N, CA, C and O atoms as CSV, one atom per row, in Angstrom:
chain,resi,resn,atom,element,x,y,z
A,1,MET,N,N,1.057,1.313,15.705
A,1,MET,CA,C,1.215,1.244,14.264
A,1,MET,C,C,0.022,0.529,13.643
A,1,MET,O,O,-0.545,-0.400,14.217
A,2,LYS,N,N,-0.332,0.985,12.472
A,2,LYS,CA,C,-1.439,0.389,11.739
A,2,LYS,C,C,-0.900,-0.580,10.694
A,2,LYS,O,O,0.253,-0.488,10.275
A,3,GLN,N,N,-1.748,-1.497,10.289
A,3,GLN,CA,C,-1.373,-2.452,9.250
A,3,GLN,C,C,-1.393,-1.772,7.878
A,3,GLN,O,O,-2.291,-0.983,7.582
A,4,PHE,N,N,-0.403,-2.082,7.050
A,4,PHE,CA,C,-0.344,-1.591,5.675
A,4,PHE,C,C,-0.752,-2.746,4.764
A,4,PHE,O,O,-0.179,-3.832,4.842
A,5,THR,N,N,-1.739,-2.513,3.900
A,5,THR,CA,C,-2.191,-3.537,2.966
A,5,THR,C,C,-2.061,-3.012,1.550
A,5,THR,O,O,-2.498,-1.904,1.238
A,6,LEU,N,N,-1.455,-3.824,0.700
A,6,LEU,CA,C,-1.361,-3.525,-0.726
A,6,LEU,C,C,-2.277,-4.490,-1.451
A,6,LEU,O,O,-2.034,-5.697,-1.465
A,7,LEU,N,N,-3.330,-3.960,-2.054
A,7,LEU,CA,C,-4.252,-4.748,-2.849
A,7,LEU,C,C,-3.755,-4.728,-4.288
A,7,LEU,O,O,-3.553,-3.659,-4.863
A,8,TYR,N,N,-3.561,-5.898,-4.866
A,8,TYR,CA,C,-2.961,-5.985,-6.199
A,8,TYR,C,C,-3.733,-6.971,-7.066
A,8,TYR,O,O,-4.536,-7.762,-6.572
A,9,GLY,N,N,-3.473,-6.905,-8.367
A,9,GLY,CA,C,-4.066,-7.835,-9.310
A,9,GLY,C,C,-2.989,-8.480,-10.159
A,9,GLY,O,O,-1.885,-7.951,-10.287
A,10,ASP,N,N,-3.311,-9.614,-10.732
A,10,ASP,CA,C,-2.382,-10.301,-11.630
A,10,ASP,C,C,-2.307,-9.567,-12.964
A,10,ASP,O,O,-3.319,-9.077,-13.464
A,11,GLY,N,N,-1.133,-9.495,-13.526
A,11,GLY,CA,C,-0.955,-8.893,-14.842
A,11,GLY,C,C,-1.139,-7.395,-14.867
A,11,GLY,O,O,-1.289,-6.816,-15.943
A,12,CYS,N,N,-1.133,-6.756,-13.730
A,12,CYS,CA,C,-1.325,-5.305,-13.626
A,12,CYS,C,C,0.037,-4.630,-13.533
A,12,CYS,O,O,0.777,-4.853,-12.575
A,13,GLY,N,N,0.367,-3.813,-14.513
A,13,GLY,CA,C,1.648,-3.115,-14.518
A,13,GLY,C,C,1.799,-2.147,-13.354
A,13,GLY,O,O,2.882,-2.032,-12.781
A,14,TYR,N,N,0.719,-1.446,-12.998
A,14,TYR,CA,C,0.786,-0.517,-11.868
A,14,TYR,C,C,0.961,-1.262,-10.553
A,14,TYR,O,O,1.597,-0.757,-9.628
A,15,CYS,N,N,0.392,-2.473,-10.468
A,15,CYS,CA,C,0.564,-3.283,-9.263
A,15,CYS,C,C,2.015,-3.741,-9.127
A,15,CYS,O,O,2.578,-3.732,-8.032
A,16,LYS,N,N,2.603,-4.134,-10.230
A,16,LYS,CA,C,4.015,-4.516,-10.231
A,16,LYS,C,C,4.872,-3.331,-9.800
A,16,LYS,O,O,5.807,-3.481,-9.012
A,17,LYS,N,N,4.541,-2.148,-10.328
A,17,LYS,CA,C,5.255,-0.920,-9.943
A,17,LYS,C,C,5.077,-0.645,-8.450
A,17,LYS,O,O,6.038,-0.278,-7.774
A,18,ALA,N,N,3.859,-0.817,-7.927
A,18,ALA,CA,C,3.592,-0.565,-6.508
A,18,ALA,C,C,4.421,-1.492,-5.625
A,18,ALA,O,O,4.982,-1.057,-4.620
A,19,LYS,N,N,4.497,-2.765,-5.996
A,19,LYS,CA,C,5.303,-3.712,-5.225
A,19,LYS,C,C,6.781,-3.332,-5.254
A,19,LYS,O,O,7.467,-3.418,-4.236
A,20,MET,N,N,7.268,-2.913,-6.416
A,20,MET,CA,C,8.666,-2.513,-6.548
A,20,MET,C,C,8.950,-1.263,-5.710
A,20,MET,O,O,9.967,-1.196,-5.020
A,21,LEU,N,N,8.057,-0.280,-5.769
A,21,LEU,CA,C,8.248,0.943,-4.981
A,21,LEU,C,C,8.197,0.644,-3.489
A,21,LEU,O,O,8.984,1.194,-2.718
A,22,LEU,N,N,7.278,-0.222,-3.077
A,22,LEU,CA,C,7.182,-0.585,-1.669
A,22,LEU,C,C,8.460,-1.274,-1.208
A,22,LEU,O,O,8.974,-0.966,-0.133
A,23,GLN,N,N,8.974,-2.191,-1.998
A,23,GLN,CA,C,10.215,-2.878,-1.623
A,23,GLN,C,C,11.379,-1.896,-1.550
A,23,GLN,O,O,12.206,-1.975,-0.641
A,24,ARG,N,N,11.445,-0.977,-2.499
A,24,ARG,CA,C,12.512,0.031,-2.488
A,24,ARG,C,C,12.399,0.912,-1.242
A,24,ARG,O,O,13.410,1.243,-0.622
A,25,ALA,N,N,11.180,1.289,-0.876
A,25,ALA,CA,C,10.979,2.106,0.330
A,25,ALA,C,C,11.429,1.352,1.574
A,25,ALA,O,O,12.065,1.932,2.453
A,26,LEU,N,N,11.107,0.072,1.656
A,26,LEU,CA,C,11.516,-0.730,2.809
A,26,LEU,C,C,13.029,-0.917,2.850
A,26,LEU,O,O,13.621,-0.960,3.929
A,27,ASP,N,N,13.657,-1.028,1.681
A,27,ASP,CA,C,15.110,-1.199,1.623
A,27,ASP,C,C,15.847,0.071,2.045
A,27,ASP,O,O,16.919,-0.001,2.645
A,28,THR,N,N,15.279,1.223,1.735
A,28,THR,CA,C,15.975,2.485,2.006
A,28,THR,C,C,15.526,3.176,3.292
A,28,THR,O,O,16.168,4.125,3.743
A,29,HIS,N,N,14.432,2.706,3.881
A,29,HIS,CA,C,13.914,3.298,5.120
A,29,HIS,C,C,13.669,2.179,6.135
A,29,HIS,O,O,12.546,1.687,6.247
A,30,PRO,N,N,14.692,1.775,6.865
A,30,PRO,CA,C,14.558,0.639,7.784
A,30,PRO,C,C,13.493,0.844,8.862
A,30,PRO,O,O,13.013,-0.134,9.436
A,31,GLU,N,N,13.115,2.083,9.149
A,31,GLU,CA,C,12.104,2.328,10.180
A,31,GLU,C,C,10.738,1.744,9.809
A,31,GLU,O,O,9.895,1.554,10.685
A,32,PHE,N,N,10.510,1.459,8.536
A,32,PHE,CA,C,9.238,0.897,8.103
A,32,PHE,C,C,9.211,-0.635,8.143
A,32,PHE,O,O,8.152,-1.237,7.967
A,33,ARG,N,N,10.342,-1.258,8.369
A,33,ARG,CA,C,10.405,-2.724,8.331
A,33,ARG,C,C,9.626,-3.394,9.454
A,33,ARG,O,O,9.291,-4.575,9.359
A,34,SER,N,N,9.336,-2.655,10.511
A,34,SER,CA,C,8.589,-3.237,11.628
A,34,SER,C,C,7.075,-3.206,11.388
A,34,SER,O,O,6.317,-3.761,12.183
A,35,LEU,N,N,6.632,-2.572,10.316
A,35,LEU,CA,C,5.205,-2.525,10.003
A,35,LEU,C,C,4.677,-3.905,9.603
A,35,LEU,O,O,5.403,-4.730,9.047
A,36,ASP,N,N,3.425,-4.129,9.893
A,36,ASP,CA,C,2.728,-5.339,9.448
A,36,ASP,C,C,2.252,-5.058,8.022
A,36,ASP,O,O,1.253,-4.366,7.826
A,37,ILE,N,N,2.962,-5.591,7.032
A,37,ILE,CA,C,2.654,-5.335,5.621
A,37,ILE,C,C,2.047,-6.595,5.016
A,37,ILE,O,O,2.605,-7.688,5.115
A,38,ARG,N,N,0.897,-6.413,4.391
A,38,ARG,CA,C,0.183,-7.536,3.789
A,38,ARG,C,C,-0.061,-7.249,2.310
A,38,ARG,O,O,-0.344,-6.119,1.910
A,39,TYR,N,N,0.058,-8.297,1.523
A,39,TYR,CA,C,-0.256,-8.244,0.095
A,39,TYR,C,C,-1.521,-9.071,-0.100
A,39,TYR,O,O,-1.558,-10.250,0.254
A,40,VAL,N,N,-2.554,-8.456,-0.660
A,40,VAL,CA,C,-3.837,-9.132,-0.817
A,40,VAL,C,C,-4.230,-9.098,-2.295
A,40,VAL,O,O,-4.263,-8.034,-2.914
A,41,PHE,N,N,-4.523,-10.265,-2.845
A,41,PHE,CA,C,-4.948,-10.395,-4.236
A,41,PHE,C,C,-6.379,-9.872,-4.355
A,41,PHE,O,O,-7.243,-10.233,-3.556
A,42,ASP,N,N,-6.627,-9.027,-5.348
A,42,ASP,CA,C,-7.938,-8.377,-5.455
A,42,ASP,C,C,-9.083,-9.351,-5.737
A,42,ASP,O,O,-10.235,-9.047,-5.425
A,43,GLN,N,N,-8.793,-10.504,-6.315
A,43,GLN,CA,C,-9.841,-11.473,-6.621
A,43,GLN,C,C,-10.098,-12.473,-5.491
A,43,GLN,O,O,-10.973,-13.330,-5.609
A,44,SER,N,N,-9.343,-12.367,-4.407
A,44,SER,CA,C,-9.572,-13.238,-3.256
A,44,SER,C,C,-10.796,-12.726,-2.488
A,44,SER,O,O,-11.189,-11.573,-2.663
A,45,PRO,N,N,-11.398,-13.560,-1.647
A,45,PRO,CA,C,-12.539,-13.088,-0.845
A,45,PRO,C,C,-12.163,-11.875,0.018
A,45,PRO,O,O,-12.947,-10.937,0.164
A,46,GLU,N,N,-10.966,-11.909,0.580
A,46,GLU,CA,C,-10.516,-10.783,1.404
A,46,GLU,C,C,-10.348,-9.521,0.553
A,46,GLU,O,O,-10.739,-8.430,0.969
A,47,GLY,N,N,-9.767,-9.674,-0.634
A,47,GLY,CA,C,-9.574,-8.530,-1.515
A,47,GLY,C,C,-10.882,-7.958,-2.017
A,47,GLY,O,O,-11.037,-6.740,-2.101
A,48,ALA,N,N,-11.822,-8.823,-2.349
A,48,ALA,CA,C,-13.127,-8.374,-2.835
A,48,ALA,C,C,-13.887,-7.599,-1.757
A,48,ALA,O,O,-14.726,-6.756,-2.075
A,49,ALA,N,N,-13.598,-7.881,-0.492
A,49,ALA,CA,C,-14.286,-7.204,0.609
A,49,ALA,C,C,-13.722,-5.817,0.894
A,49,ALA,O,O,-14.364,-5.018,1.576
A,50,LEU,N,N,-12.535,-5.523,0.383
A,50,LEU,CA,C,-11.941,-4.199,0.619
A,50,LEU,C,C,-12.541,-3.188,-0.357
A,50,LEU,O,O,-12.592,-3.450,-1.559
A,51,PRO,N,N,-12.997,-2.037,0.140
A,51,PRO,CA,C,-13.626,-1.043,-0.733
A,51,PRO,C,C,-12.592,-0.353,-1.621
A,51,PRO,O,O,-11.702,0.343,-1.133
A,52,HIS,N,N,-12.724,-0.559,-2.927
A,52,HIS,CA,C,-11.788,0.048,-3.866
A,52,HIS,C,C,-12.427,0.118,-5.249
A,52,HIS,O,O,-13.357,-0.627,-5.559
A,53,SER,N,N,-11.912,1.021,-6.067
A,53,SER,CA,C,-12.355,1.128,-7.460
A,53,SER,C,C,-11.245,0.740,-8.417
A,53,SER,O,O,-11.504,0.239,-9.511
A,54,LEU,N,N,-9.998,0.975,-8.000
A,54,LEU,CA,C,-8.835,0.717,-8.844
A,54,LEU,C,C,-7.820,-0.124,-8.098
A,54,LEU,O,O,-7.831,-0.195,-6.869
A,55,ILE,N,N,-6.939,-0.762,-8.862
A,55,ILE,CA,C,-5.774,-1.422,-8.278
A,55,ILE,C,C,-4.541,-0.835,-8.942
A,55,ILE,O,O,-4.597,-0.417,-10.099
A,56,PRO,N,N,-3.448,-0.802,-8.236
A,56,PRO,CA,C,-3.271,-1.177,-6.843
A,56,PRO,C,C,-3.988,-0.199,-5.915
A,56,PRO,O,O,-4.307,0.929,-6.291
A,57,ALA,N,N,-4.224,-0.661,-4.713
A,57,ALA,CA,C,-4.824,0.177,-3.682
A,57,ALA,C,C,-4.039,-0.033,-2.391
A,57,ALA,O,O,-3.678,-1.155,-2.036
A,58,PHE,N,N,-3.786,1.067,-1.704
A,58,PHE,CA,C,-3.076,1.025,-0.426
A,58,PHE,C,C,-4.083,1.292,0.686
A,58,PHE,O,O,-4.891,2.216,0.603
A,59,PHE,N,N,-4.021,0.469,1.725
A,59,PHE,CA,C,-4.877,0.639,2.886
A,59,PHE,C,C,-3.999,0.827,4.114
A,59,PHE,O,O,-3.005,0.123,4.297
A,60,CYS,N,N,-4.371,1.769,4.938
A,60,CYS,CA,C,-3.664,2.048,6.186
A,60,CYS,C,C,-4.635,1.780,7.325
A,60,CYS,O,O,-5.610,2.510,7.505
A,61,GLY,N,N,-4.368,0.741,8.084
A,61,GLY,CA,C,-5.258,0.389,9.183
A,61,GLY,C,C,-6.655,0.034,8.722
A,61,GLY,O,O,-7.621,0.275,9.446
A,62,GLY,N,N,-6.787,-0.531,7.537
A,62,GLY,CA,C,-8.078,-0.930,7.004
A,62,GLY,C,C,-8.810,0.142,6.227
A,62,GLY,O,O,-9.837,-0.140,5.610
A,63,SER,N,N,-8.305,1.368,6.244
A,63,SER,CA,C,-8.938,2.471,5.512
A,63,SER,C,C,-8.193,2.723,4.215
A,63,SER,O,O,-6.962,2.699,4.180
A,64,LEU,N,N,-8.942,2.964,3.148
A,64,LEU,CA,C,-8.334,3.243,1.855
A,64,LEU,C,C,-7.500,4.515,1.932
A,64,LEU,O,O,-7.991,5.562,2.354
A,65,PHE,N,N,-6.243,4.421,1.524
A,65,PHE,CA,C,-5.340,5.574,1.520
A,65,PHE,C,C,-5.155,6.107,0.107
A,65,PHE,O,O,-5.178,7.320,-0.105
A,66,PHE,N,N,-4.970,5.200,-0.875
A,66,PHE,CA,C,-4.704,5.602,-2.254
A,66,PHE,C,C,-5.015,4.432,-3.178
A,66,PHE,O,O,-4.869,3.268,-2.806
A,67,GLU,N,N,-5.444,4.767,-4.386
A,67,GLU,CA,C,-5.606,3.743,-5.410
A,67,GLU,C,C,-5.228,4.337,-6.764
A,67,GLU,O,O,-5.442,5.521,-7.022
A,68,GLY,N,N,-4.664,3.493,-7.620
A,68,GLY,CA,C,-4.257,3.949,-8.944
A,68,GLY,C,C,-2.758,3.835,-9.142
A,68,GLY,O,O,-2.098,3.003,-8.519
A,69,ASN,N,N,-2.228,4.680,-10.018
A,69,ASN,CA,C,-0.814,4.656,-10.393
A,69,ASN,C,C,0.026,5.357,-9.325
A,69,ASN,O,O,-0.008,6.585,-9.238
A,70,PRO,N,N,0.774,4.616,-8.515
A,70,PRO,CA,C,1.511,5.236,-7.410
A,70,PRO,C,C,2.864,5.783,-7.838
A,70,PRO,O,O,3.400,5.432,-8.889
A,71,ASP,N,N,3.395,6.652,-6.991
A,71,ASP,CA,C,4.789,7.069,-7.105
A,71,ASP,C,C,5.412,6.929,-5.712
A,71,ASP,O,O,4.718,6.604,-4.749
A,72,MET,N,N,6.705,7.172,-5.611
A,72,MET,CA,C,7.391,6.955,-4.337
A,72,MET,C,C,6.846,7.868,-3.240
A,72,MET,O,O,6.774,7.447,-2.085
A,73,ASP,N,N,6.464,9.092,-3.558
A,73,ASP,CA,C,5.907,9.988,-2.542
A,73,ASP,C,C,4.634,9.409,-1.930
A,73,ASP,O,O,4.423,9.510,-0.721
A,74,ILE,N,N,3.794,8.809,-2.754
A,74,ILE,CA,C,2.559,8.210,-2.263
A,74,ILE,C,C,2.860,7.015,-1.367
A,74,ILE,O,O,2.258,6.863,-0.303
A,75,VAL,N,N,3.786,6.171,-1.796
A,75,VAL,CA,C,4.157,5.000,-0.990
A,75,VAL,C,C,4.695,5.443,0.365
A,75,VAL,O,O,4.298,4.906,1.399
A,76,LEU,N,N,5.588,6.413,0.363
A,76,LEU,CA,C,6.157,6.890,1.624
A,76,LEU,C,C,5.101,7.543,2.504
A,76,LEU,O,O,5.123,7.363,3.722
A,77,SER,N,N,4.181,8.294,1.917
A,77,SER,CA,C,3.102,8.908,2.690
A,77,SER,C,C,2.228,7.841,3.345
A,77,SER,O,O,1.840,7.979,4.505
A,78,ALA,N,N,1.922,6.782,2.603
A,78,ALA,CA,C,1.114,5.697,3.154
A,78,ALA,C,C,1.844,5.001,4.301
A,78,ALA,O,O,1.235,4.679,5.322
A,79,LEU,N,N,3.132,4.771,4.137
A,79,LEU,CA,C,3.911,4.126,5.193
A,79,LEU,C,C,3.989,5.016,6.430
A,79,LEU,O,O,3.870,4.523,7.551
A,80,HIS,N,N,4.187,6.317,6.241
A,80,HIS,CA,C,4.194,7.253,7.372
A,80,HIS,C,C,2.844,7.233,8.080
A,80,HIS,O,O,2.788,7.262,9.309
A,81,CYS,N,N,1.764,7.185,7.316
A,81,CYS,CA,C,0.417,7.128,7.894
A,81,CYS,C,C,0.276,5.897,8.783
A,81,CYS,O,O,-0.293,5.978,9.872
A,82,CYS,N,N,0.784,4.776,8.331
A,82,CYS,CA,C,0.691,3.541,9.103
A,82,CYS,C,C,1.534,3.592,10.371
A,82,CYS,O,O,1.264,2.877,11.336
A,83,CYS,N,N,2.543,4.431,10.362
A,83,CYS,CA,C,3.381,4.612,11.556
A,83,CYS,C,C,2.771,5.629,12.523
A,83,CYS,O,O,3.316,5.880,13.598
A,84,GLY,N,N,1.637,6.210,12.129
A,84,GLY,CA,C,0.990,7.192,12.983
A,84,GLY,C,C,1.466,8.603,12.751
A,84,GLY,O,O,1.111,9.513,13.500
A,85,GLU,N,N,2.270,8.796,11.718
A,85,GLU,CA,C,2.771,10.126,11.387
A,85,GLU,C,C,1.867,10.732,10.319
A,85,GLU,O,O,1.288,10.016,9.501
A,86,THR,N,N,1.754,12.032,10.335
A,86,THR,CA,C,0.957,12.687,9.292
A,86,THR,C,C,1.893,13.344,8.298
A,86,THR,O,O,2.575,14.317,8.618
A,87,LYS,N,N,1.919,12.810,7.098
A,87,LYS,CA,C,2.734,13.324,6.009
A,87,LYS,C,C,1.828,13.494,4.802
A,87,LYS,O,O,1.365,12.491,4.260
A,88,SER,N,N,1.566,14.658,4.373
A,88,SER,CA,C,0.778,15.003,3.187
A,88,SER,C,C,-0.017,13.836,2.597
A,88,SER,O,O,0.260,13.370,1.491
A,89,GLU,N,N,-0.999,13.383,3.352
A,89,GLU,CA,C,-1.840,12.281,2.893
A,89,GLU,C,C,-2.634,12.704,1.672
A,89,GLU,O,O,-3.019,13.865,1.534
A,90,ARG,N,N,-2.875,11.734,0.780
A,90,ARG,CA,C,-3.584,12.019,-0.469
A,90,ARG,C,C,-4.914,11.323,-0.470
A,90,ARG,O,O,-5.669,11.435,-1.436
């Protein structure tokens, strides 16, 4: 399994939405609870080092998976990617 990283910013409505969707996905899909999920602030040194143009941004195993306004399909696709499954990656 790969690490899932959510890069977020303060005061970002899409970031708040991404966190809510991620929590909902974890609540309804217990198979994802074993993933190593990290939340990284975009203004931290670690966040600044991650290649991205927009927040929120999802990283699967250190590689950018998606950035921008997420929906549940995107969150689930990213989680499947981190589990090593291929589900309509975007």
